[in-house]
N, CA, C and O atoms as a MOPAC input file, in Angstrom:
PM7 MOZYME 1SCF
protein

 N     88.63500 1    69.89400 1   111.42400 1
 C     88.10200 1    69.37800 1   110.37700 1
 C     87.78800 1    69.53900 1   108.96300 1
 O     86.82500 1    70.26400 1   108.71400 1
 N     88.45700 1    68.96500 1   107.91500 1
 C     87.94700 1    69.79800 1   107.04400 1
 C     86.64800 1    69.31000 1   105.71500 1
 O     86.54200 1    68.10300 1   105.49600 1
 N     86.07500 1    69.93000 1   105.20800 1
 C     85.14200 1    70.22100 1   104.97900 1
 C     85.37900 1    70.51700 1   102.77900 1
 O     85.64700 1    71.43300 1   102.00200 1
 N     85.02700 1    68.95400 1   102.74100 1
 C     85.43800 1    68.43900 1   101.09200 1
 C     84.77000 1    69.69500 1   100.24800 1
 O     85.36900 1    70.45800 1    99.49000 1
 N     83.02900 1    69.70100 1   100.66800 1
 C     82.48500 1    70.97600 1    99.60800 1
 C     83.07700 1    71.98800 1    99.48200 1
 O     82.85200 1    72.73800 1    98.53200 1
 N     83.98200 1    72.25300 1   100.41900 1
 C     84.66300 1    74.23000 1    99.83900 1
 C     85.96600 1    73.36400 1    99.52600 1
 O     86.92400 1    74.13100 1    99.42400 1
 N     86.28500 1    72.20900 1    99.36200 1
 C     87.51800 1    72.13100 1    98.54300 1
 C     88.82900 1    71.67700 1    99.22200 1
 O     89.94300 1    71.57800 1    98.70900 1
 N     88.32200 1    71.34200 1   100.90400 1
 C     89.45800 1    71.89400 1   102.29600 1
 C     90.22500 1    70.08300 1   101.50500 1
 O     89.82000 1    69.22500 1   100.72000 1
 N     91.25400 1    70.28700 1   102.18800 1
 C     92.21200 1    68.52500 1   102.26300 1
 C     93.12900 1    68.45900 1   103.64300 1
 O     93.64600 1    69.56300 1   103.81200 1
 N     93.42100 1    67.71500 1   104.46800 1
 C     93.50300 1    68.11000 1   105.66100 1
 C     95.34800 1    67.49200 1   105.01700 1
 O     95.58900 1    66.79100 1   104.03400 1
 N     96.13900 1    67.97800 1   105.83000 1
 C     97.60500 1    68.11000 1   105.84700 1
 C     97.93100 1    68.50700 1   107.03200 1
 O     97.50300 1    69.55000 1   107.52500 1
 N     98.98100 1    67.45200 1   107.79200 1
 C     99.14300 1    67.73100 1   108.85100 1
 C    100.70600 1    67.54700 1   109.12000 1
 O    101.53300 1    66.63600 1   109.10100 1
 N    100.64500 1    69.12400 1   109.42000 1
 C    102.11000 1    69.77500 1   109.04700 1
 C    102.72600 1    70.07900 1   110.91200 1
 O    101.99400 1    70.59200 1   111.75800 1
 N    104.50900 1    69.51600 1   111.25400 1
 C    104.72400 1    69.77700 1   112.21900 1
 C    103.62400 1    69.10300 1   113.20400 1
 O    103.64600 1    69.72300 1   114.26800 1
 N    103.01800 1    68.43600 1   113.22000 1
 C    102.05700 1    67.66800 1   114.37900 1
 C    101.02800 1    68.99100 1   114.20400 1
 O    100.89300 1    69.79100 1   115.13000 1
 N    100.56000 1    69.09000 1   113.36200 1
 C     99.43800 1    69.72100 1   113.97200 1
 C     98.48400 1    69.74000 1   112.35000 1
 O     98.87200 1    69.89000 1   111.19200 1
 N     97.45100 1    69.56900 1   112.79600 1
 C     96.28400 1    69.56100 1   110.98200 1
 C     95.89900 1    70.50100 1   110.76600 1
 O     94.88000 1    71.00900 1   111.23300 1
 N     96.91400 1    71.10300 1   109.71700 1
 C     95.82200 1    72.02300 1   108.50700 1
 C     94.96600 1    71.56800 1   107.47000 1
 O     94.99200 1    70.54800 1   106.78200 1
 N     93.91100 1    72.91400 1   107.51800 1
 C     93.19000 1    72.44000 1   105.72400 1
 C     93.52600 1    73.57400 1   104.75700 1
 O     93.58500 1    74.80200 1   104.83000 1
 N     93.71100 1    72.69800 1   103.87600 1
 C     94.23200 1    72.98100 1   102.69900 1
 C     93.46200 1    73.86300 1   101.78200 1
 O     92.34500 1    74.08700 1   102.24800 1
 N     93.67000 1    74.42800 1   100.66400 1
 C     92.19500 1    74.41100 1    99.68500 1
 C     93.18700 1    75.32700 1    98.90500 1
 O     94.34900 1    75.62100 1    99.18400 1
 N     92.51900 1    75.64500 1    98.00100 1
 C     92.75200 1    76.23200 1    96.51500 1
 C     91.27600 1    77.06000 1    96.67200 1
 O     90.23800 1    76.44000 1    96.90700 1
 N     91.31100 1    78.69900 1    96.49500 1
 C     90.73000 1    79.58700 1    96.19200 1
 C     91.21800 1    80.06600 1    94.25700 1
 O     92.26900 1    79.91500 1    93.63400 1
 N     90.49200 1    80.38300 1    94.04500 1
 C     90.53400 1    81.30600 1    92.41200 1
 C     92.21700 1    82.07100 1    92.58100 1
 O     93.15700 1    81.58100 1    91.95400 1
 N     92.41700 1    83.29100 1    93.48900 1
 C     93.28700 1    83.74600 1    93.92600 1
 C     94.65200 1    82.30000 1    94.03600 1
 O     95.18000 1    82.57300 1    92.95800 1
 N     95.19300 1    81.50600 1    94.37600 1
 C     95.87800 1    80.54900 1    95.21200 1
 C     96.07400 1    79.68000 1    93.98200 1
 O     97.11100 1    79.01600 1    93.98100 1
 N     95.22000 1    79.55400 1    92.87500 1
 C     95.32800 1    78.71900 1    91.34200 1
 C     95.48100 1    79.95300 1    90.96500 1
 O     96.26600 1    80.32400 1    91.83700 1
 N     95.31800 1    80.79400 1    90.35300 1
 C     95.94600 1    81.70700 1    89.80200 1
 C     97.49100 1    82.61500 1    90.01200 1
 O     98.17000 1    83.31900 1    89.26400 1
 N     97.59200 1    82.21700 1    91.28100 1
 C     99.91300 1    82.08800 1    91.34600 1
 C     99.73400 1    81.50300 1    91.39200 1
 O    100.24700 1    81.69300 1    92.49500 1
 N     99.13100 1    79.75400 1    91.36100 1
 C    100.15800 1    78.58200 1    90.99500 1
 C    100.49400 1    78.42600 1    89.71800 1
 O    101.57400 1    78.03500 1    89.27500 1
 N     99.84200 1    78.64300 1    89.32200 1
 C     99.45300 1    78.80500 1    87.27800 1
 C    100.39600 1    79.55000 1    87.30000 1
 O    101.30600 1    79.06000 1    86.63100 1
 N    100.80100 1    80.99500 1    87.95200 1
 C    101.77800 1    81.82400 1    87.35100 1
 C    103.32700 1    81.03100 1    87.56200 1
 O    104.22800 1    80.96200 1    86.72600 1
 N    103.30800 1    80.42500 1    89.06600 1
 C    104.53200 1    80.00800 1    89.49200 1
 C    104.87600 1    78.96300 1    88.47600 1
 O    105.99900 1    78.78100 1    88.00500 1
 N    103.56800 1    78.16200 1    88.13200 1
 C    104.62000 1    76.64600 1    87.20500 1
 C    104.49200 1    76.66300 1    85.65800 1
 O    104.57300 1    75.80000 1    84.78400 1
 N    104.17400 1    78.46600 1    85.68700 1
 C    104.22200 1    78.55400 1    83.53900 1
 C    103.06600 1    78.18000 1    82.88600 1
 O    102.97500 1    78.46700 1    81.69200 1
 N    102.34600 1    77.71200 1    83.32500 1
 C    101.00300 1    77.05200 1    83.12600 1
 C    100.08000 1    78.08000 1    82.29000 1
 O     99.59300 1    79.09100 1    82.79600 1
 N     99.86300 1    77.60900 1    80.65500 1
 C     98.83000 1    78.96000 1    79.97500 1
 C     97.52700 1    78.97800 1    80.40900 1
 O     96.70500 1    79.82400 1    80.05600 1
 N     97.25600 1    77.81800 1    81.37400 1
 C     95.25300 1    77.74900 1    81.64600 1
 C     95.40400 1    77.09200 1    82.84300 1
 O     96.45800 1    76.55400 1    83.18000 1
 N     94.46500 1    77.11000 1    83.45800 1
 C     94.24600 1    75.62300 1    84.22200 1
 C     94.37900 1    74.60400 1    84.00900 1
 O     95.26500 1    73.88400 1    84.46900 1
 N     92.93500 1    74.09500 1    82.73900 1
 C     92.83900 1    73.01700 1    81.90100 1
 C     94.44500 1    72.50600 1    82.25500 1
 O     94.80900 1    71.58300 1    82.98300 1
 N     95.19700 1    73.40700 1    81.50600 1
 C     97.14800 1    72.55200 1    80.79300 1
 C     97.66400 1    72.46900 1    82.46200 1
 O     98.39800 1    71.51800 1    82.72800 1
 N     97.27800 1    73.50900 1    83.69000 1
 C     97.33000 1    72.86000 1    85.05600 1
 C     96.95500 1    71.20100 1    85.05700 1
 O     97.60900 1    70.16200 1    84.96800 1
 N     95.47200 1    71.57100 1    85.21500 1
 C     95.20400 1    70.01200 1    85.71300 1
 C     95.42400 1    68.84400 1    85.06400 1
 O     95.18200 1    67.81800 1    85.69900 1
 N     95.95400 1    68.71800 1    83.59700 1
 C     96.32900 1    68.04600 1    82.61800 1
 C     97.73700 1    67.48700 1    82.73000 1
 O     98.08700 1    66.36500 1    82.36100 1
 N     98.61100 1    68.55800 1    83.37300 1
 C     99.84500 1    68.99000 1    83.85900 1
 C     99.92700 1    67.17100 1    85.39100 1
 O    100.51600 1    66.09000 1    85.40900 1
 N     99.25600 1    67.67900 1    86.03400 1
 C     98.70300 1    66.33400 1    87.15900 1
 C     98.22700 1    65.29200 1    86.80500 1
 O     98.72400 1    64.32200 1    87.37700 1
 N     97.33100 1    65.03800 1    85.97200 1
 C     96.68800 1    63.77400 1    85.80800 1
 C     97.84300 1    63.24700 1    84.73900 1
 O     98.43100 1    62.25400 1    85.16600 1
 N     98.11300 1    63.52500 1    83.94900 1
 C     99.78600 1    63.10600 1    83.27800 1
 C    100.74600 1    62.22100 1    84.04200 1
 O    101.38600 1    61.26100 1    83.61300 1
 N    100.71700 1    62.78000 1    85.37200 1
 C    101.77300 1    62.21200 1    86.01100 1
 C    103.16700 1    63.38300 1    85.51800 1
 O    104.09200 1    62.68900 1    85.09700 1
 N    103.32900 1    64.06300 1    85.49500 1
 C    103.99500 1    64.83900 1    84.72500 1
 C    105.05200 1    66.03400 1    85.78300 1
 O    106.03400 1    66.69400 1    85.44500 1
 N    104.30200 1    65.93000 1    87.21300 1
 C    104.81900 1    66.61000 1    87.90800 1
 C    106.21000 1    66.42200 1    88.90800 1
 O    106.28500 1    65.41500 1    89.61200 1
 N    107.02500 1    67.19000 1    88.92000 1
 C    107.88500 1    67.03100 1    90.00300 1
 C    107.39200 1    67.23100 1    91.65600 1
 O    106.25400 1    67.35500 1    92.10700 1
 N    108.73200 1    67.21100 1    92.36500 1
 C    108.02500 1    67.53100 1    93.88100 1
 C    108.01200 1    68.88800 1    94.21100 1
 O    107.25200 1    69.35500 1    95.05800 1
 N    109.02400 1    69.69600 1    93.41800 1
 C    109.04400 1    71.24400 1    93.53000 1
 C    107.55600 1    71.63600 1    92.93700 1
 O    107.03000 1    72.68800 1    93.30000 1
 N    106.86000 1    70.69500 1    91.95600 1
 C    105.96300 1    71.25900 1    91.53000 1
 C    104.32500 1    71.01300 1    92.79000 1
 O    103.29400 1    71.66900 1    92.94300 1
 N    104.74800 1    70.03400 1    93.28700 1
 C    103.84900 1    69.32700 1    94.43800 1
 C    103.81000 1    70.36400 1    95.62300 1
 O    102.83100 1    70.79200 1    96.23400 1
 N    105.04200 1    70.62600 1    95.76500 1
 C    105.05100 1    71.07500 1    96.85800 1
 C    104.94800 1    73.03100 1    97.16100 1
 O    104.89200 1    73.76000 1    98.15100 1
 N    104.97600 1    73.27200 1    95.21500 1
 C    104.42600 1    74.57100 1    94.87100 1
 C    103.14600 1    74.82700 1    95.59500 1
 O    102.85400 1    75.79100 1    96.30300 1
 N    102.19200 1    73.41200 1    95.17200 1
 C    100.48700 1    73.05200 1    95.20300 1
 C    100.18800 1    72.95000 1    96.71400 1
 O     99.01900 1    72.83900 1    97.08300 1
 N    101.14800 1    72.98100 1    97.55200 1
 C    101.02400 1    72.19800 1    98.97100 1
 C    101.32800 1    73.73200 1    99.42000 1
 O    100.97700 1    73.87400 1   100.59200 1
 N    101.80700 1    74.78900 1    98.92900 1
 C    102.14700 1    76.34400 1    99.09200 1
 C    100.70000 1    76.58400 1    98.87200 1
 O     99.98200 1    76.85900 1    99.83300 1
 N    100.16500 1    76.48700 1    97.51700 1
 C     99.27800 1    77.59300 1    97.57500 1
 C     98.00600 1    77.12100 1    98.33000 1
 O     97.34500 1    77.80300 1    99.11300 1
 N     97.80900 1    76.01700 1    98.01000 1
 C     96.77500 1    75.00700 1    99.28400 1
 C     97.33200 1    75.70000 1   100.96800 1
 O     96.55500 1    75.17100 1   101.76200 1
 N     97.86400 1    76.19900 1   101.40500 1
 C     98.28800 1    77.01900 1   102.65200 1
 C     97.55700 1    78.33100 1   102.44600 1
 O     96.65000 1    78.77100 1   103.15300 1
 N     98.02300 1    78.81700 1   101.50600 1
 C     97.74800 1    80.31400 1   101.06000 1
 C     96.18800 1    79.99800 1   101.19600 1
 O     95.61300 1    80.22000 1   102.26200 1
 N     95.71400 1    79.62500 1   100.40800 1
 C     93.96300 1    79.90700 1   100.16700 1
 C     93.24500 1    79.28900 1   101.37600 1
 O     92.06800 1    79.56900 1   101.59900 1
 N     94.10500 1    78.25500 1   102.34000 1
 C     93.74700 1    77.44000 1   103.17900 1
 C     93.42600 1    78.87600 1   104.55900 1
 O     92.72200 1    78.68000 1   105.55000 1
 N     94.03600 1    80.02200 1   104.29400 1
 C     94.48000 1    81.02500 1   105.88100 1
 C     94.89900 1    80.19600 1   107.13800 1
 O     94.60500 1    80.31500 1   108.32700 1
 N     96.02200 1    78.94400 1   106.16800 1
 C     96.32200 1    78.42100 1   107.88700 1
 C     97.36500 1    79.84300 1   108.40200 1
 O     97.56900 1    80.96500 1   107.93800 1
 N     97.93200 1    78.94600 1   109.80200 1
 C     98.54200 1    80.01100 1   110.61900 1
 C     99.83700 1    79.51200 1   111.06200 1
 O    100.27500 1    79.33000 1   112.19700 1
 N    100.62800 1    79.23300 1   109.28900 1
 C    101.86300 1    78.65100 1   109.26500 1
 C    102.34800 1    79.38700 1   107.00300 1
 O    101.61100 1    79.42100 1   106.01800 1
 N    103.41600 1    79.67800 1   107.13000 1
 C    104.06900 1    80.90200 1   106.39900 1
 C    104.71100 1    79.50000 1   105.83600 1
 O    105.54700 1    78.64900 1   106.13900 1
 N    103.63000 1    79.87700 1   104.67200 1
 C    104.20300 1    78.76600 1   103.27800 1
 C    105.04800 1    78.50100 1   103.11300 1
 O    105.29100 1    77.33200 1   102.81400 1
 N    106.12700 1    79.56800 1   103.22800 1
 C    108.01200 1    78.90800 1   103.26200 1
 C    108.15400 1    78.31600 1   104.05100 1
 O    109.34900 1    78.03000 1   103.96500 1
 N    107.69000 1    77.74400 1   105.06500 1
 C    108.15100 1    77.35200 1   106.10100 1
 C    107.45900 1    75.62000 1   105.93500 1
 O    107.36000 1    74.97800 1   106.98100 1
 N    107.13800 1    75.13900 1   104.97700 1
 C    106.72400 1    74.28300 1   103.81800 1
 C    108.04000 1    73.37400 1   103.22700 1
 O    108.07300 1    72.16100 1   103.02400 1
 N    109.17300 1    74.44400 1   103.01300 1
 C    110.59800 1    73.90200 1   102.51000 1
 C    111.34600 1    73.09600 1   103.80200 1
 O    112.46800 1    72.61100 1   103.65000 1
 N    110.71700 1    73.01400 1   104.91000 1
 C    111.86400 1    71.96400 1   105.74700 1
 C    110.90200 1    71.87000 1   106.99300 1
 O    111.33100 1    71.81100 1   108.14500 1
 N    109.68500 1    71.86100 1   106.69300 1
 C    108.96300 1    71.01800 1   107.87800 1
 C    108.52700 1    69.72300 1   107.75900 1
 O    108.73600 1    69.17000 1   106.67900 1
 N    108.08800 1    69.24700 1   108.44100 1
 C    107.54800 1    68.06000 1   108.59500 1
 C    106.58600 1    67.59300 1   108.29800 1
 O    105.75400 1    67.77200 1   109.18700 1
 N    106.14100 1    66.95900 1   107.34000 1
 C    104.94100 1    66.67700 1   106.77100 1
 C    104.48800 1    65.02600 1   107.45600 1
 O    105.30800 1    64.11000 1   107.51800 1
 N    103.48600 1    64.94000 1   107.78200 1
 C    102.84500 1    63.27000 1   108.18300 1
 C    102.98000 1    62.51500 1   107.09500 1
 O    102.57600 1    63.21000 1   106.16200 1
 N    103.29000 1    61.58000 1   106.73700 1
 C    103.17500 1    60.68200 1   105.66500 1
 C    104.19100 1    60.61400 1   104.30700 1
 O    104.34500 1    59.80400 1   103.39300 1
 N    105.05300 1    62.45900 1   104.83900 1
 C    106.35700 1    62.04900 1   103.86100 1
 C    105.66400 1    62.78900 1   102.62600 1
 O    104.62400 1    63.44200 1   102.53400 1
 N    106.69800 1    62.41200 1   101.67600 1
 C    106.50900 1    62.70400 1   100.22500 1
 C    105.03600 1    61.70000 1    99.61100 1
 O    104.31800 1    62.03600 1    98.66900 1
 N    104.94900 1    60.97700 1   100.09200 1
 C    104.36500 1    60.26400 1    98.99100 1
 C    102.51200 1    61.01000 1   100.01300 1
 O    101.51200 1    60.87300 1    99.30800 1
 N    102.30400 1    61.53500 1   101.15200 1
 C    101.33700 1    61.70500 1   101.39100 1
 C    100.68600 1    63.27600 1   101.58800 1
 O     99.65800 1    63.83000 1   101.97800 1
 N    102.31700 1    63.64800 1   100.92000 1
 C    102.35200 1    65.30200 1   100.56900 1
 C    101.67400 1    65.12600 1    98.42000 1
 O    100.81900 1    65.80000 1    97.84400 1
 N    102.49000 1    64.04000 1    97.91100 1
 C    101.66500 1    64.01700 1    97.01900 1
 C    100.30100 1    63.97100 1    97.01800 1
 O     99.66700 1    64.85100 1    96.43500 1
 N     99.87300 1    63.26600 1    97.46500 1
 C     98.45600 1    62.86700 1    97.47200 1
 C     97.62000 1    63.65000 1    98.10800 1
 O     96.45600 1    63.66500 1    97.71000 1
 N     97.97200 1    64.40400 1    99.13600 1
 C     96.93500 1    66.18800 1    98.88900 1
 C     96.92100 1    66.75700 1    98.04300 1
 O     95.95300 1    67.41200 1    97.65500 1
 N     98.28100 1    66.65200 1    97.36300 1
 C     98.41000 1    67.80300 1    96.33000 1
 C     97.67300 1    67.60500 1    95.14600 1
 O     97.43300 1    68.52300 1    94.36200 1
 N     97.14000 1    65.92100 1    94.91800 1
 C     96.27300 1    65.50300 1    93.85700 1
 C     94.72700 1    66.16700 1    94.10700 1
 O     94.14300 1    66.87900 1    93.29100 1
 N     94.00700 1    65.59300 1    95.97100 1
 C     93.25500 1    65.92400 1    96.44900 1
 C     92.99400 1    67.89300 1    96.44900 1
 O     92.20900 1    68.82900 1    96.60400 1
 N     94.03300 1    67.56200 1    96.21300 1
 C     93.41800 1    69.83100 1    96.21000 1
 C     93.15200 1    69.60600 1    95.01600 1
 O     91.98100 1    69.22700 1    95.00500 1
 N     93.75900 1    69.62200 1    93.47200 1
 C     93.67600 1    69.48200 1    92.33800 1
 C     92.35400 1    69.32500 1    92.15500 1
 O     91.61900 1    70.24500 1    91.79600 1
 N     91.92000 1    67.99100 1    92.42200 1
 C     90.51900 1    67.13500 1    92.39100 1
 C     89.55900 1    68.29500 1    92.98200 1
 O     89.12200 1    69.11900 1    92.18000 1
 N     89.30200 1    68.37000 1    93.99200 1
 C     88.42000 1    68.90800 1    94.95100 1
 C     88.69400 1    70.65600 1    94.01300 1
 O     87.94000 1    71.01500 1    93.10900 1
 N     89.36300 1    71.12500 1    94.28400 1
 C     89.03700 1    72.53000 1    93.13200 1
 C     88.38200 1    72.35700 1    91.83200 1
 O     87.94600 1    73.47100 1    91.54200 1
 N     88.15200 1    71.69900 1    91.09800 1
 C     87.80700 1    71.20900 1    90.32000 1
 C     86.36900 1    70.13400 1    90.02000 1
 O     85.96800 1    69.90200 1    88.88000 1
 N     85.77600 1    69.60800 1    91.17500 1
 C     84.88000 1    68.48300 1    91.33500 1
 C     84.16600 1    68.23200 1    92.44900 1
 O     84.73900 1    67.71300 1    93.40700 1
 N     82.77500 1    68.56300 1    92.51400 1
 C     82.13300 1    68.31400 1    93.06800 1
 C     82.31300 1    67.66800 1    93.97600 1
 O     83.32300 1    67.16000 1    93.48800 1
 N     82.20200 1    66.95900 1    95.40000 1
 C     82.85400 1    65.85600 1    95.88700 1
 C     81.21200 1    64.71400 1    96.02300 1
 O     80.09000 1    64.89600 1    96.49600 1
 N     81.79600 1    63.74700 1    95.43300 1
 C     80.48900 1    62.45700 1    95.42800 1
 C     79.82600 1    62.74300 1    93.86100 1
 O     78.99200 1    61.86800 1    93.62700 1
 N     79.93400 1    63.51700 1    92.96300 1
 C     80.08000 1    63.30300 1    91.50700 1
 C     80.31900 1    62.77900 1    90.80800 1
 O     80.19900 1    63.19500 1    89.65600 1

């Protein structure tokens, strides 16, 4: 079960639920990987819909690292994600939102 107050979002990978979240370290790595100058620029990129499937995958990998899941982030390249690309994009958006917004606010 995920805890939105901790910024967690559930993603079912290979038939097993995992709690992903973006820690500060995961965000810093993501910022560097996506070549964004700041966290604000990264959030704006996703808010404006200027993201690719590679961006979604990078965000999910950061969430796996931040959530300390028992799955290798590299395994996401070929993993079966329940709900497919649309669910992956939705979880990526939720990860960004929960990293910067208090639930219920």
